[in-house]
C-alpha positions in Angstrom: 73.8 59.9 163.3 75.2 63.1 163.7 76.5 63.3 167.1 77.8 66.8 168.6 80.8 66.5 171.0 84.1 68.3 170.5 85.1 67.3 167.0 82.5 68.8 165.2 83.7 73.1 166.3 87.3 71.7 165.5 86.3 70.5 162.0 85.0 73.7 161.6 87.9 75.9 163.6 89.7 73.4 160.8 88.1 73.9 157.5 87.8 77.6 158.1 91.4 77.6 158.9 91.8 75.7 155.9 89.7 78.4 153.4 91.8 80.8 155.3 95.4 79.4 154.4 93.9 78.5 150.8 92.3 81.9 149.9 96.7 83.7 151.2 98.7 80.7 149.5 96.0 79.7 146.8 93.5 82.1 145.4 94.7 85.6 146.5 97.6 85.1 144.3 95.3 83.6 141.0 93.2 86.4 140.9 96.1 89.1 141.1 97.9 86.9 138.1 94.6 87.1 136.6 93.8 90.5 137.0 97.1 91.6 136.0 96.5 89.5 132.9 93.6 91.3 132.3 95.0 94.7 132.7 98.4 93.3 130.2 95.9 92.0 128.4 93.6 95.2 127.9 96.6 97.8 127.6 97.6 95.2 124.7 94.4 95.7 123.4 94.8 99.1 123.3 98.0 99.0 121.5 96.9 97.4 118.8 93.8 99.4 118.5 96.5 102.1 118.7 98.6 100.6 115.6 95.7 99.7 113.5 94.7 103.5 113.6 97.8 104.1 112.7 98.7 101.6 109.5 94.9 102.5 108.7 96.3 106.6 108.1 100.1 105.9 107.3 97.6 103.4 104.1 95.4 106.3 103.6 98.5 109.1 103.8 100.4 106.3 101.0 97.6 106.4 99.0 97.1 109.8 98.6 100.7 110.0 98.2 100.0 107.3 95.3 97.2 109.3 94.1 98.8 112.5 93.5 102.5 111.1 92.4 100.2 109.4 89.0 98.0 112.8 89.0 101.9 114.8 88.4 103.3 111.8 86.0 99.9 112.2 83.8 100.2 115.9 83.7 104.1 116.0 82.7 103.2 113.0 80.6 100.4 115.2 79.3 102.8 118.4 78.8 106.2 116.5 77.5 103.3 114.8 74.8 101.9 117.9 73.8 106.2 119.4 73.6 106.5 116.5 71.5 103.1 116.2 68.8 104.3 121.1 68.6 107.9 119.8 67.9 107.1 117.4 65.7 104.8 119.1 63.7 107.2 122.5 63.1 110.3 120.0 62.5 107.4 118.1 59.9 106.7 121.6 58.5 110.2 122.5 57.6 110.5 119.3 56.8 107.6 119.7 54.0 108.4 123.2 53.4 112.3 121.8 52.1 110.8 118.5 50.0 108.6 121.5 48.1 111.5 124.0 47.7 113.5 120.3 46.8 110.4 119.7 44.2 110.4 123.5 43.0 114.3 123.0 41.8 113.4 119.7 40.5 110.4 120.3 38.5 112.6 123.7 37.1 115.7 122.0 36.2 113.8 119.0 34.7 111.6 121.7 32.6 114.9 123.6 31.3 116.6 120.2 30.2 112.8 119.6 28.3 113.3 122.7 27.1 117.1 122.1 26.1 116.1 119.0 24.3 113.2 120.2 22.7 115.4 123.4 21.3 118.4 120.4 20.1 115.2 118.8 18.4 113.6 121.2 16.7 117.2 121.9 15.9 117.1 118.0 14.0 114.0 118.5 12.9 115.4 119.0 9.5 117.8 116.8 9.4 115.8 113.6 10.5 113.1 114.9 7.8 115.0 114.6 5.1 116.9 111.6 6.4 113.1 109.7 6.8 111.8 110.9 3.3 115.4 109.7 1.4 114.3 106.6 2.9 110.5 106.5 2.3 111.4 107.8 -0.9 114.5 105.3 -2.0 116.7 108.1 -2.8 118.7 111.3 -2.1 116.8 114.7 -1.8 
């Protein structure tokens, strides 16, 4: 059975004193540490969010620069290709013209040689005809 005597108020005072001492020595410093840690984590979360935002912005900026560079490179490539094709066409036309001129000259030389050979052979036709007739007839004409 519980008896109320002088030890009970002493125990109550002892408990209250223990709560006050534990609060001052243990609970309050732990709570302040937890609050500071929570503030620090909140600040770090804000920094992380800021860094992620900056990283996304830089990545978007990088992608845009890559797209611009690719577009510029494609335009320069197309311009170079067009210039090369037009230059090739010009050179090819000049080369064809030279080939046609050389072909005409060679054809003219061949015609001249043919005419010279034909004239030479016409001059020798009578001699060949006489020789053939003498061979066929077996006697001199």
